[in-house]
C-alpha positions in Angstrom: -44.0 23.8 22.2 -46.6 23.9 19.2 -45.5 23.7 15.8 -46.7 26.8 13.2 -47.5 26.6 9.7 -47.9 28.9 7.5 -50.0 28.8 4.3 -49.7 31.2 1.8 -48.1 31.8 -1.7 -44.7 31.2 -0.7 -44.3 33.4 2.1 -43.7 33.0 5.6 -43.1 34.6 8.9 -40.3 34.2 11.2 -40.2 34.2 15.1 -36.9 34.8 16.9 -35.7 35.7 20.4 -33.8 38.9 20.7 -30.8 39.3 22.8 -30.7 43.3 23.7 -27.3 45.2 23.5 -28.6 48.7 22.5 -31.2 50.0 20.7 -31.3 52.9 18.0 -33.7 55.7 18.3 -35.3 57.6 15.4 -38.7 58.7 13.9 -39.9 55.9 11.7 -41.8 58.4 9.5 -38.6 60.0 8.2 -38.5 60.0 4.6 -35.4 57.9 3.8 -35.8 57.7 -0.1 -37.0 60.3 -2.1 -38.2 58.7 -5.6 -38.9 60.7 -8.9 -40.6 58.0 -11.2 -39.5 60.6 -14.7 -43.2 61.0 -15.3 -43.4 64.1 -12.4 -44.7 61.6 -10.1 -43.2 61.7 -6.4 -42.8 59.1 -4.2 -41.5 58.0 -0.9 -39.8 55.5 1.3 -40.0 55.5 5.1 -36.9 54.8 7.6 -38.8 53.1 9.6 -39.9 50.2 6.6 -36.2 50.2 5.4 -35.5 49.4 9.2 -37.7 47.0 9.5 -36.2 45.3 6.2 -32.3 45.6 7.5 -33.3 44.3 10.9 -35.5 41.2 9.5 -32.4 40.5 7.0 -29.8 40.8 10.1 -32.2 38.7 12.1 -31.8 36.0 9.2 -28.0 36.2 9.2 -27.9 36.5 12.7 -29.9 33.1 13.4 -27.8 31.0 11.2 -24.3 32.7 11.4 -23.6 34.4 14.9 -22.9 31.0 16.1 -19.6 30.5 13.7 -18.7 34.3 13.5 -19.3 35.7 17.2 -21.3 38.3 18.1 -18.9 40.9 16.9 -19.3 40.1 13.7 -21.5 43.2 12.5 -18.8 45.2 13.1 -16.1 43.2 11.2 -14.9 43.5 8.0 -15.7 40.3 6.2 -15.1 41.0 2.6 -11.4 42.6 2.7 -13.0 45.6 1.1 -13.0 48.2 3.8 -16.5 47.6 4.8 -17.9 46.1 7.5 -20.8 43.5 7.0 -23.2 45.8 8.4 -22.4 48.2 6.0 -22.5 45.2 3.3 -25.9 43.7 4.6 -27.5 47.6 4.8 -26.1 48.1 1.2 -27.7 45.2 -0.1 -31.4 45.8 1.6 -31.6 49.1 -0.5 -30.6 47.6 -3.3 -33.1 45.5 -2.6 -35.8 47.8 -2.0 -35.0 49.7 -5.0 -35.7 47.1 -7.6 -38.4 45.5 -5.7 -40.0 49.3 -5.8 -39.4 49.4 -9.7 -40.5 45.9 -10.0 -44.4 47.4 -8.6 -43.8 50.6 -10.7 -43.5 48.3 -13.7 -46.2 45.3 -13.3 -48.9 47.3 -15.1 -46.3 46.4 -18.4 -46.8 42.9 -17.8 -50.7 43.2 -17.0 -49.6 42.4 -13.3 -51.7 42.7 -10.5 -52.4 40.6 -6.9 -54.7 38.7 -6.8 -57.9 39.1 -4.4 -56.4 35.4 -2.9 -52.3 36.7 -2.8 -53.8 39.8 -1.0 -55.2 37.7 1.7 -52.7 35.3 1.8 -50.0 38.6 2.2 -52.6 40.1 5.3 -52.6 36.8 7.2 -49.0 36.0 7.1 -48.6 39.4 8.3 -51.2 38.9 11.3 -49.5 36.0 12.4 -45.6 37.2 11.5 -47.1 39.9 14.6 -48.4 36.9 17.0 -45.7 34.8 16.5 -43.4 37.3 17.6 -42.8 38.4 21.2 -43.2 42.4 21.3 -39.4 42.9 22.5 -38.4 41.8 19.4 -40.9 43.1 17.3 -40.3 46.7 19.0 -36.2 46.2 18.4 -36.8 44.9 14.6 -39.0 48.1 14.0 -42.4 45.4 13.4 -45.6 46.5 12.4 -48.3 44.9 10.7 -48.3 47.5 8.1 -44.5 47.1 7.7 -44.5 43.4 6.5 -47.5 43.6 4.7 -45.5 46.2 2.8 -42.4 44.0 2.2 -44.3 41.0 1.6 -46.1 42.5 -1.1 -42.8 44.6 -2.4 -41.4 40.8 -2.5 -43.8 39.0 -4.4 -44.3 41.6 -7.0 -40.8 41.4 -7.7 -40.8 37.6 -8.0 -44.0 37.9 -10.5 -43.0 40.3 -12.4 -38.9 38.9 -12.6 -40.6 36.0 -13.4 -42.6 37.6 -16.5 -39.9 39.7 -18.1 -37.4 36.5 -17.9 -40.5 34.8 -19.6 -40.6 37.7 -22.0 -36.8 37.8 -23.1 -36.5 33.7 -23.6 -38.8 34.0 -26.0 -35.8 35.5 -27.9 -33.5 33.4 -26.8 -32.3 31.0 -30.0 -31.3 27.2 -29.5 -28.0 28.1 -30.5 -27.7 30.9 -27.6 -27.7 28.5 -25.4 -26.5 25.4 -27.0 -24.0 24.0 -23.8 -21.6 21.0 -24.9 -20.4 18.6 -22.1 -17.3 17.1 -21.5 -14.9 15.0 -19.1 -11.6 16.0 -18.6 -8.7 14.7 -16.6 -5.9 16.8 -15.9 -2.2 15.4 -15.1 -0.6 18.2 -13.6 2.9 18.5 -14.4 3.4 21.8 -11.7 4.7 19.0 -9.1 3.5 18.9 -5.4 4.1 20.2 -1.7 6.3 18.1 0.8 5.0 17.7 4.3 6.4 20.9 5.2 4.4 22.4 2.9 7.6 23.1 0.1 7.3 22.9 -3.5 8.6 19.9 -5.2 9.0 20.0 -8.7 8.5 17.0 -10.7 11.4 15.0 -12.1 11.7 14.7 -15.9 11.2 10.8 -15.5 7.8 11.5 -13.3 6.7 14.0 -16.1 7.1 11.7 -18.8 5.3 8.7 -16.4 2.9 11.1 -16.6 2.3 12.2 -20.2 2.6 8.6 -20.4 -0.6 7.7 -18.3 -2.4 10.9 -20.7 -1.4 8.4 -23.8 -2.9 5.7 -22.3 -6.1 7.7 -21.5 -6.5 8.9 -24.9 -6.2 5.5 -26.5 -8.3 3.8 -24.6 -12.0 2.5 -25.5 -14.0 3.1 -22.4 -12.4 6.7 -21.0 -14.3 6.3 -17.1 -12.7 2.9 -16.7 -9.2 3.8 -17.5 -9.7 6.8 -15.5 -10.5 4.8 -12.3 -7.9 2.2 -13.6 -5.5 5.1 -13.7 -6.6 6.5 -10.3 -6.9 9.8 -12.1 -9.7 12.3 -11.1 -12.0 13.1 -13.8 -14.4 16.3 -13.9 -17.2 17.4 -16.4 -17.1 21.0 -18.2 -20.2 22.7 -20.3 -19.6 25.4 -22.4 -21.2 27.3 -25.3 -21.4 25.0 -28.7 -19.0 27.6 -31.2 -17.5 30.3 -28.0 -14.6 32.1 -29.1 -13.7 33.0 -25.4 -13.9 31.3 -21.6 -13.4 32.7 -18.3 -12.1 29.5 -17.0 -11.0 27.0 -19.1 -8.2 27.4 -21.8 -9.1 28.2 -25.1 -7.4 25.3 -26.5 -9.1 22.4 -24.5 -12.3 24.2 -25.7 -10.8 24.1 -29.8 -10.0 20.2 -29.0 -13.8 19.7 -27.6 -15.1 21.5 -30.7 -12.8 18.7 -32.7 -14.8 15.6 -31.2 -18.4 14.3 -31.6 -20.2 12.8 -29.1 -18.4 9.8 -27.2 -14.8 10.7 -29.0 -12.1 10.9 -27.0 -9.3 13.7 -27.6 -5.8 12.9 -28.1 -3.5 14.3 -25.5 -3.3 18.1 -24.9 -0.5 20.0 -23.5 -1.3 23.2 -21.7 2.1 24.4 -20.7 3.0 25.4 -17.4 0.2 23.1 -16.5 0.0 19.7 -17.5 -1.7 17.8 -20.0 -5.1 17.3 -20.7 -7.8 14.2 -21.9 -10.8 15.1 -22.8 -14.3 13.2 -24.1 -17.2 14.7 -25.2 -20.5 13.4 -23.4 -22.9 15.4 -24.8 -22.8 17.4 -28.2 -26.2 18.9 -26.8 -26.1 19.2 -22.6 -30.1 19.2 -22.5 -29.8 20.3 -18.5 -26.9 22.4 -18.6 -28.5 24.4 -22.1 -31.8 25.0 -19.9 -29.5 26.4 -17.2 -27.8 28.5 -20.0 -31.5 29.8 -20.8 -32.1 30.8 -17.0 -28.7 32.7 -17.0 -29.2 34.7 -20.0 -33.0 35.0 -18.7 -31.6 36.6 -15.7 -29.2 39.2 -17.4 -31.5 40.1 -19.2 -33.4 41.2 -16.4 -30.9 42.8 -14.9 -30.1 45.0 -17.7 -34.1 45.7 -17.8 -33.7 46.8 -13.8 -30.7 48.7 -15.2 -32.8 51.0 -17.4 -35.8 51.2 -15.1 -33.0 52.8 -12.7 -31.8 55.1 -15.3 -35.0 56.3 -15.9 -35.7 57.2 -12.3 -34.3 59.1 -9.3 -33.8 57.7 -6.2 -32.2 59.5 -3.5 -31.5 58.6 -0.3 -30.8 60.6 3.0 -27.4 59.3 3.8 -27.8 60.9 7.5 -31.4 58.9 8.3 -29.9 55.6 7.1 -27.3 55.9 9.4 -29.3 55.7 12.1 -29.9 52.3 11.7 -27.6 50.0 13.6 -27.5 46.6 13.7 -27.2 47.5 17.7 -29.1 44.5 18.7 -28.8 41.0 18.0 -31.4 37.9 17.4 -31.0 34.5 18.6 -33.9 31.7 18.9 -32.8 30.1 22.3 -35.3 27.9 22.1 -37.4 26.6 18.8 -39.5 23.8 17.0 -40.3 24.2 13.3 -42.1 22.6 10.4 -41.6 23.2 6.9 -43.8 25.9 5.4 -46.6 25.1 3.6 -47.1 26.2 0.2 -51.0 26.9 -0.4 -51.6 26.5 -4.2 -54.7 28.2 -6.4 -56.1 28.9 -9.7 -53.8 31.7 -9.9 -51.2 30.9 -12.2 -49.4 33.6 -10.9 -49.6 32.7 -7.3 -48.2 29.1 -8.2 -45.1 31.0 -10.0 -44.9 33.4 -6.7 -44.6 29.7 -4.8 -42.4 28.4 -6.7 -39.6 31.2 -6.1 -40.5 32.7 -3.1 -37.7 31.4 -0.2 -39.9 29.7 2.6 -38.7 30.2 6.2 -39.7 28.0 8.8 -42.3 29.7 11.3 -41.8 29.4 15.2 -43.3 30.2 18.3 -42.7 29.5 22.7 -39.4 31.7 22.1 -38.1 34.1 24.8 -36.5 37.3 25.5 -33.2 37.8 27.4 -32.8 41.1 28.9 -28.5 41.1 29.2 -29.0 44.5 30.6 -29.0 43.4 34.5 -26.9 40.2 34.0 -23.3 39.4 32.6 -24.3 38.8 29.5 -23.6 42.1 28.3 -19.7 41.7 29.3 -19.5 38.8 27.5 -21.3 40.2 24.2 -18.5 43.3 24.7 -15.6 40.7 25.0 -16.5 38.6 22.1 -17.1 41.7 19.7 -13.9 43.2 20.5 -12.3 39.5 19.7 -14.2 39.0 16.5 -11.7 40.6 14.2 -9.2 37.6 15.2 -10.9 35.3 15.3 -13.8 35.8 12.5 -13.3 34.2 9.0 -13.8 35.4 6.0 -17.5 34.4 4.8 -19.9 36.1 2.0 -23.7 36.4 3.8 -26.1 36.7 1.2 
């Protein structure tokens, strides 16, 4: 068995074996999405391309999730919202296609075009994808070399444009906008415990008094971390925006106490009714790592807002009847693989380096097999698994 490496700007091919359980039939040239860009220009997305994007996404999930959730997972309501995992995934794929389309549409806003080297890398990766996959797999996935090239091109434009837009947004974000302070905290929980049967057991007044005494001992300690360890108390950390007036996670009484501390200081005991006693220690007045994470979050939020603005400027119409013809009626399984991590190729083009940093690398595999279950008992096993999956499948989030 040979090992594969894809040398490209952070884009890679996939090889998967396919387990047949059915096969959707439709005209790939059917128009799925009709787009009016707002300036009189009209464009379309074909059903064939969207089908490939969806089935490729399915193949990724299949290889990692089927072993855990069974072959009926696509017809299962994983999130409790009343929609199946197939529906949720297809919805996400359509949203990705729209976002990627808009990024390419607005690439000129940031003077972004793909370099010859990037186009070559995309073409080579697409050709490798086709050569690495068995003909049966490509047919079921609806994969053509042109679709794969289009898919990789869209992803590359999205990466480059989102990076440029977020960098631009970052220029208007001040230090105060992302100044994060970090404190350690120990909670002496007074809500009680549970017995061996899982029943709630309230603390006695004496036990609560002991918890408060421990909290006071920690508050008075010269070495916060050492005393917490001595008390066998669990210390956690929390970062918040300096001067914030509301917090979705931490009680504002804790935040207000943190605001009163200088770096290295420990608070008095903070009682939160119905919760317990907190003692906090300000680890960093300006946590640079947390501040950078906050800035990146604000930049990402800014790009999300920009995408919504772009969406409002176009008309994006989906043929729902055509989209319903795309079904995850086959399962992609890697029966036997040997993988090697994708090697990234650095070029002199700065935008290519950005693509390499942001695109997700996937292992490439070859020497896979196709198992046709139409003439075997595996099809019966698949159907039985599908019927039983609603009972055995636990809630998951597939991203």
